[in-house]
C-alpha positions as CSV (number, residue, x, y, z in Angstrom):
1,X,0.0,0.0,0.0
2,X,1.3,3.5,-0.9
3,X,-1.2,5.5,1.2
4,X,-2.8,5.2,4.6
5,X,-6.6,4.9,4.7
6,X,-7.2,8.6,5.5
7,X,-4.7,9.7,2.9
8,X,-6.4,7.5,0.3
9,X,-9.7,9.3,0.8
10,X,-8.0,12.6,0.1
11,X,-6.3,11.1,-3.0
12,X,-9.6,10.1,-4.5
13,X,-11.0,13.6,-3.8
14,X,-8.1,15.3,-5.5
15,X,-8.0,12.9,-8.5
16,X,-11.8,13.3,-9.1
17,X,-11.6,17.0,-8.7
18,X,-8.6,17.3,-11.1
19,X,-10.6,15.4,-13.7
20,X,-13.7,17.5,-13.3
21,X,-12.2,20.9,-12.8
22,X,-12.4,23.0,-16.0
23,X,-9.8,25.6,-15.2
24,X,-6.9,25.8,-12.7
25,X,-5.9,22.6,-11.0
26,X,-5.5,24.1,-7.5
27,X,-6.5,22.2,-4.4
28,X,-9.4,24.6,-3.9
29,X,-10.7,24.0,-7.4
30,X,-10.6,20.3,-6.8
31,X,-12.5,20.7,-3.5
32,X,-15.2,22.8,-5.2
33,X,-15.7,20.3,-8.0
34,X,-16.3,17.5,-5.5
35,X,-18.8,19.4,-3.3
36,X,-16.4,20.2,-0.5
37,X,-16.3,24.0,-0.7
38,X,-17.6,24.2,2.9
39,X,-15.5,21.4,4.3
40,X,-13.6,22.5,7.4
41,X,-10.8,19.9,7.0
42,X,-9.7,21.4,3.7
43,X,-6.1,21.7,4.9
44,X,-5.8,17.9,4.9
45,X,-5.9,17.9,1.1
46,X,-3.1,20.5,1.1
47,X,-1.1,18.4,3.5
48,X,-1.4,15.4,1.3
49,X,0.9,17.2,-1.2
50,X,3.2,19.1,1.1
51,X,3.5,17.0,4.2
52,X,2.1,13.5,4.0
53,X,4.4,10.5,3.7
54,X,4.1,8.6,0.4
55,X,6.5,7.6,-2.2
56,X,6.2,9.0,-5.7
57,X,8.5,6.3,-7.1
58,X,6.2,3.6,-5.9
59,X,3.2,5.3,-7.6
60,X,5.2,5.6,-10.8
61,X,6.1,1.9,-10.7
62,X,2.4,1.0,-10.3
63,X,1.4,3.3,-13.1
64,X,4.1,1.8,-15.4
65,X,2.8,-1.6,-14.6
66,X,-0.8,-0.6,-15.4
67,X,0.2,0.9,-18.8
68,X,2.5,-1.9,-19.9
69,X,0.1,-4.7,-18.8
70,X,-2.9,-3.1,-20.5
71,X,-1.4,-1.7,-23.7
72,X,2.0,-3.4,-24.2
73,X,1.5,-7.0,-23.1
74,X,4.2,-8.3,-25.5
75,X,6.9,-6.9,-27.7
76,X,9.4,-4.1,-26.9
77,X,8.4,-1.3,-24.5
78,X,9.2,2.0,-26.3
79,X,9.8,4.8,-23.8
80,X,10.2,8.4,-25.0
81,X,12.2,10.8,-22.8
82,X,12.2,14.6,-23.0
83,X,12.3,17.6,-20.8
84,X,9.8,20.5,-20.5
85,X,9.8,23.9,-18.8
86,X,7.0,24.6,-16.4
87,X,6.8,28.4,-16.3
88,X,6.8,29.5,-12.7
89,X,7.8,32.7,-10.8
90,X,8.4,33.3,-7.1
91,X,11.4,33.6,-4.8
92,X,10.1,30.8,-2.6
93,X,10.2,28.3,-5.5
94,X,13.8,27.2,-4.8
95,X,14.3,24.7,-7.7
96,X,13.4,27.1,-10.5
97,X,15.9,28.5,-12.9
98,X,16.2,30.6,-16.1
99,X,16.0,28.5,-19.3
100,X,15.4,28.8,-23.0
101,X,11.7,28.7,-23.7
102,X,11.3,25.9,-26.3
103,X,7.8,27.1,-27.3
104,X,8.4,30.8,-27.8
105,X,12.0,30.6,-29.1
106,X,13.1,29.9,-32.6
107,X,16.4,29.5,-34.5
108,X,16.7,33.3,-34.8
109,X,14.8,34.4,-31.7
110,X,15.9,33.5,-28.1
111,X,13.3,33.8,-25.3
112,X,14.1,33.2,-21.7
113,X,11.7,31.6,-19.2
114,X,11.7,31.3,-15.5
115,X,10.4,28.0,-14.3
116,X,11.0,24.4,-13.3
117,X,12.6,21.8,-15.6
118,X,11.0,18.4,-15.7
119,X,12.3,15.2,-17.3
120,X,9.4,12.9,-18.2
121,X,9.5,9.3,-19.4
122,X,6.5,8.3,-21.5
123,X,5.4,4.9,-22.9
124,X,5.0,5.3,-26.7
125,X,2.3,2.9,-27.6
126,X,-0.9,2.6,-29.8
127,X,-4.0,3.4,-27.8
128,X,-7.2,1.6,-29.0
129,X,-9.6,4.5,-28.7
130,X,-7.3,6.9,-30.5
131,X,-6.2,4.5,-33.3
132,X,-2.8,6.0,-33.1
133,X,0.4,6.1,-31.0
134,X,0.1,8.2,-27.8
135,X,2.8,9.2,-25.2
136,X,1.6,8.2,-21.7
137,X,3.7,9.6,-18.9
138,X,4.8,7.1,-16.3
139,X,7.8,8.6,-14.5
140,X,8.7,12.3,-14.2
141,X,11.7,13.8,-12.4
142,X,12.5,17.3,-11.3
143,X,15.9,18.6,-12.5
144,X,16.7,21.6,-10.2
145,X,18.7,24.4,-11.7
146,X,22.4,24.9,-11.2
147,X,21.8,28.0,-9.1
148,X,19.4,26.1,-6.8
149,X,21.9,23.3,-6.3
150,X,24.7,25.7,-5.5
151,X,22.5,27.5,-3.0
152,X,21.7,24.3,-1.3
153,X,25.3,23.0,-1.4
154,X,24.5,20.1,-3.6
155,X,26.3,18.7,-6.6
156,X,24.6,19.8,-9.8
157,X,23.3,17.1,-12.1
158,X,23.0,17.6,-15.8
159,X,19.9,16.6,-17.6
160,X,21.7,13.6,-19.0
161,X,22.6,12.5,-15.5
162,X,18.9,12.5,-14.6
163,X,18.1,10.6,-17.8
164,X,20.7,8.0,-17.0
165,X,19.3,7.5,-13.5
166,X,15.7,7.4,-14.7
167,X,16.4,5.0,-17.5
168,X,18.2,2.6,-15.1
169,X,15.3,2.8,-12.7
170,X,12.8,1.9,-15.4
171,X,15.0,-1.0,-16.5
172,X,14.9,-2.3,-12.9
173,X,11.1,-2.0,-12.9
174,X,10.9,-4.0,-16.1
175,X,13.6,-6.6,-15.8
176,X,12.1,-9.1,-18.2
177,X,11.1,-6.8,-21.0
178,X,12.9,-5.5,-24.1
179,X,13.1,-1.7,-23.6
180,X,13.8,0.9,-26.2
181,X,14.5,4.5,-25.1
182,X,13.9,7.2,-27.7
183,X,15.2,10.8,-27.2
184,X,16.2,13.8,-29.2
185,X,19.8,15.0,-29.7
186,X,20.0,16.1,-26.0
187,X,20.3,12.5,-25.0
188,X,22.7,11.4,-27.7
189,X,25.6,11.1,-25.2
190,X,28.1,8.3,-24.6
191,X,27.5,8.0,-20.9
192,X,23.8,7.3,-21.3
193,X,24.4,4.8,-24.1
194,X,27.1,2.9,-22.1
195,X,25.0,3.0,-18.9
196,X,22.0,1.1,-20.4
197,X,24.1,-1.3,-22.5
198,X,22.9,-4.8,-22.0
199,X,19.6,-3.6,-20.4
200,X,18.0,-1.5,-23.1
201,X,18.4,0.1,-26.5
202,X,18.9,3.9,-27.1
203,X,17.7,5.5,-30.3
204,X,18.4,9.2,-30.9
205,X,19.7,11.7,-33.4
206,X,23.4,11.6,-34.5
207,X,25.5,14.6,-35.5
208,X,26.5,14.7,-39.1
209,X,30.1,15.3,-38.0
210,X,30.1,12.5,-35.4
211,X,33.4,10.6,-35.0
212,X,32.8,7.2,-36.5
213,X,35.4,4.5,-36.9
214,X,35.7,1.0,-38.4
215,X,36.2,-2.0,-36.1
216,X,39.7,-2.7,-35.0
217,X,41.8,-5.2,-37.0
218,X,41.8,-8.7,-35.6
219,X,44.9,-9.7,-33.6
220,X,47.1,-12.6,-34.5
221,X,50.2,-14.3,-33.0
222,X,52.4,-11.5,-34.2
223,X,50.4,-8.6,-32.8
224,X,52.1,-6.6,-30.1
225,X,51.1,-3.8,-27.8
226,X,47.7,-3.1,-26.3
227,X,44.6,-4.2,-28.3
228,X,43.3,-1.4,-30.5
229,X,39.9,0.0,-29.5
230,X,39.0,1.2,-32.9
231,X,40.1,0.9,-36.5
232,X,40.6,3.6,-39.1
233,X,38.3,6.6,-39.2
234,X,35.3,6.5,-41.5
235,X,34.0,9.4,-43.6
236,X,31.8,12.0,-41.9
237,X,28.1,11.6,-42.5
238,X,27.9,15.1,-44.0
239,X,30.6,13.9,-46.5
240,X,28.4,10.9,-47.5
241,X,25.6,13.3,-48.4
242,X,27.6,14.8,-51.3
243,X,29.5,11.6,-52.2
244,X,28.0,10.1,-55.5
245,X,29.2,6.7,-54.4
246,X,26.9,6.6,-51.4
247,X,24.4,3.8,-51.8
248,X,20.9,5.3,-51.3
249,X,17.8,3.2,-50.8
250,X,14.3,4.6,-51.2
251,X,11.6,3.6,-48.6
252,X,8.2,4.8,-47.5
253,X,7.6,5.4,-43.8
254,X,4.0,4.7,-43.0
255,X,3.8,6.9,-39.9
256,X,5.6,10.2,-40.5
257,X,4.7,12.9,-37.9
258,X,0.9,12.3,-38.3
259,X,0.8,12.0,-42.1
260,X,-1.7,9.4,-43.2
261,X,-0.2,9.0,-46.6
262,X,3.3,8.2,-45.3
263,X,6.6,9.7,-46.4
264,X,9.0,8.6,-49.0
265,X,12.7,8.9,-47.9
266,X,16.1,8.0,-49.2
267,X,18.3,6.3,-46.6
268,X,21.8,5.0,-46.2
269,X,22.8,2.9,-43.3
270,X,25.7,0.9,-41.9
271,X,27.4,0.0,-38.6
272,X,30.3,1.8,-37.0
273,X,32.1,2.5,-33.7
274,X,30.9,5.8,-32.3
275,X,33.8,7.4,-30.4
276,X,34.5,10.3,-28.1
277,X,37.7,10.8,-26.2
278,X,37.4,9.6,-22.6
279,X,34.9,6.9,-23.2
280,X,35.2,3.5,-24.9
281,X,33.9,3.3,-28.5
282,X,30.2,2.3,-28.8
283,X,29.0,0.0,-31.6
284,X,26.0,1.6,-33.3
285,X,23.9,1.4,-36.4
286,X,23.6,4.8,-38.1
287,X,20.9,5.8,-40.5
288,X,21.4,8.8,-42.8
289,X,18.1,10.2,-44.2
290,X,17.4,12.7,-46.9
291,X,14.2,14.0,-48.4
292,X,13.8,13.4,-52.1
293,X,11.5,16.5,-52.3
294,X,14.1,18.6,-50.6
295,X,11.7,20.1,-48.1
296,X,13.6,18.8,-45.0
297,X,17.2,19.0,-44.2
298,X,19.2,15.7,-44.0
299,X,19.1,14.0,-40.7
300,X,21.0,11.2,-39.0
301,X,19.8,8.7,-36.4
302,X,21.5,5.9,-34.5
303,X,20.6,2.8,-32.5
304,X,22.8,1.0,-30.0
305,X,21.2,-2.2,-31.2
306,X,23.2,-2.8,-34.4
307,X,20.9,-5.6,-35.5
308,X,17.8,-3.3,-35.7
309,X,16.5,-2.5,-39.2
310,X,16.9,1.1,-40.5
311,X,13.1,1.3,-41.1
312,X,12.4,0.2,-37.6
313,X,14.8,2.9,-36.2
314,X,13.1,5.7,-38.1
315,X,9.6,4.5,-37.2
316,X,10.5,4.3,-33.5
317,X,12.1,7.7,-33.5
318,X,9.1,9.3,-35.2
319,X,7.0,8.1,-32.3
320,X,8.9,10.6,-30.1
321,X,6.9,13.5,-31.5
322,X,3.9,12.4,-29.4
323,X,5.9,13.5,-26.3
324,X,5.5,17.1,-27.4
325,X,1.8,16.5,-28.1
326,X,1.3,15.2,-24.5
327,X,3.1,18.2,-23.0
328,X,0.8,20.5,-25.0
329,X,-2.4,18.6,-24.0
330,X,-1.5,18.5,-20.3
331,X,-1.2,22.2,-20.3
332,X,-4.4,22.7,-22.3
333,X,-6.6,20.2,-20.6
334,X,-5.1,19.2,-17.2
335,X,-3.9,22.6,-15.9
336,X,-0.2,22.1,-15.8
337,X,1.4,25.4,-14.9
338,X,-1.8,26.6,-13.1
339,X,-1.0,25.0,-9.7
340,X,0.2,27.4,-7.1
341,X,2.2,25.4,-4.5
342,X,5.6,26.8,-3.3
343,X,6.6,24.0,-0.9
344,X,9.4,21.9,-2.3
345,X,7.6,18.6,-1.6
346,X,4.3,19.8,-3.1
347,X,6.1,21.0,-6.2
348,X,7.9,17.8,-6.6
349,X,4.6,15.8,-6.4
350,X,2.0,17.9,-8.2
351,X,3.3,18.1,-11.7
352,X,4.2,14.4,-11.9
353,X,0.7,13.7,-10.6
354,X,-0.9,15.7,-13.3
355,X,1.2,14.1,-16.0
356,X,0.3,10.7,-14.5
357,X,-3.3,11.7,-14.6
358,X,-3.0,12.0,-18.4
359,X,-2.1,8.3,-18.5
360,X,-4.9,7.3,-16.1
361,X,-7.5,9.2,-18.2
362,X,-6.2,7.4,-21.3
363,X,-6.6,4.1,-19.6
364,X,-10.1,4.8,-18.3
365,X,-11.1,5.9,-21.8
366,X,-10.2,2.5,-23.1
367,X,-13.2,1.2,-21.3
368,X,-15.5,4.0,-22.4
369,X,-14.5,4.7,-26.1
370,X,-13.6,2.8,-29.2
371,X,-12.4,3.8,-32.7
372,X,-16.1,3.7,-33.8
373,X,-17.3,5.9,-30.9
374,X,-18.9,9.3,-31.9
375,X,-19.0,11.4,-28.8
376,X,-20.6,14.9,-29.1
377,X,-21.9,13.9,-32.6
378,X,-24.1,16.3,-34.5
379,X,-25.5,16.8,-38.0
380,X,-22.9,19.4,-38.8
381,X,-20.0,17.7,-37.0
382,X,-18.4,14.4,-38.0
383,X,-15.2,13.3,-36.2
384,X,-12.9,10.8,-37.9
385,X,-10.3,10.5,-35.1
386,X,-10.8,10.7,-31.3
387,X,-8.5,13.0,-29.3
388,X,-7.6,13.5,-25.7
389,X,-10.5,16.0,-25.4
390,X,-12.9,13.1,-26.2
391,X,-11.2,10.9,-23.6
392,X,-11.4,13.6,-20.9
393,X,-15.1,14.3,-21.8
394,X,-16.0,10.6,-21.7
395,X,-14.4,10.2,-18.2
396,X,-16.1,13.4,-16.9
397,X,-19.4,12.2,-18.3
398,X,-19.1,8.9,-16.6
399,X,-18.3,10.7,-13.3
400,X,-21.2,13.1,-13.5
401,X,-23.6,10.4,-14.7
402,X,-22.6,8.2,-11.7
403,X,-23.5,11.0,-9.3
404,X,-26.5,12.6,-11.0
405,X,-28.2,9.9,-13.0
406,X,-28.1,7.1,-10.6
407,X,-30.4,4.2,-11.4
408,X,-32.5,3.1,-8.4
409,X,-33.8,-0.4,-8.0
410,X,-37.1,-1.2,-9.8
411,X,-39.1,-1.2,-6.6
412,X,-38.1,2.3,-5.6
413,X,-39.2,5.6,-7.0
414,X,-36.7,7.8,-8.8
415,X,-35.0,10.4,-6.5
416,X,-34.6,14.0,-7.4
417,X,-31.2,15.4,-8.1
418,X,-29.8,17.0,-4.9
419,X,-29.6,20.8,-5.1
420,X,-25.9,20.8,-4.1
421,X,-25.0,18.7,-7.2
422,X,-26.9,21.0,-9.4
423,X,-24.9,23.9,-7.9
424,X,-21.7,22.1,-8.6
425,X,-22.7,21.4,-12.2
426,X,-23.7,25.1,-12.7
427,X,-20.4,26.2,-11.3
428,X,-18.5,23.9,-13.6
429,X,-20.3,25.4,-16.6
430,X,-20.3,29.0,-15.5
431,X,-16.5,29.1,-14.7
432,X,-15.4,26.8,-17.5
433,X,-13.6,29.6,-19.4
């Protein structure tokens, strides 16, 4: 058990309130949506986040088990990892820092943002009701800023250090499963690739000027000296782009960033030793991709599993885009960045809980929706694909229906809707915007 009996009652209140609340996901909003606006013990719900003793890692392990058992019963477990900035101000929020705002910045325009940096691990898997791959958060870590660590006298950890620790933790939680970690170029580092060797596979971007080498020559009876770690250097990938002797193969990727028609690409692939001074060479399979239409710049990817097919590497990496979609949907529909805690413990718990709620709603919607469902259908509105908005609406409808439209036994007369429930429904509608 992760909670005591009294704490578990408060957990149910906050979870139900967070699902039903249409605006900010503050504790007070959750209490209002569950009919506890006049409750005198409201401080107990605040204390659940900033004082109660419960383990967020244990909850993450249970959530991971639920998602994997329900949606990935067999085959590799694909986990995307990425960081996001929760924009927050306030001198009492000690873990915050100043970062580049990835949403408002561009290649030629740099925008700073004050906030908290979160590293989230999400299971990238097809969801039945969506008919597509979704990114379901299962484990989220807070990466304090360097200024915060210096102020507390702690050793500062880079984002890749947190990624290494989180990836190893997930490998321990899934000891008998084939795990594939997918990340952008921020996670294409030797330390992370070597740390998960033998436990999981890492797929990420590869620099076009990466140092690639051939395997070392085989030793014989006349070989002297220390065994060589690498062979002769191989041409840079950017050189292969302009080399007419490079063998290109044309292929069509069925799922290319949400395109239904697929995408035709030209690829070149081979194995090599990826080397950086200070770390041993790492065998990888690299995949060089160029767009025949010339609309996209050439890109390179790699996999630490050298036996994996190039088409599989590209298809798994493309799934990573759903991580960005999840971050956007949690802000739009679950109120991430609207919570107002300043306690260190409450901050470390609330945002991972809201991200985990995204996965719970997606799982609950599997019992309420299907690919043929038509929620909110009308003569002028025909939906072809279900979205997270439909999933949230279906779960809210089930909660409201369970409270308001209760079916009494046949031998009893129907009961009227209690006035307090009508008031709660009116408040939910009036303050939805």
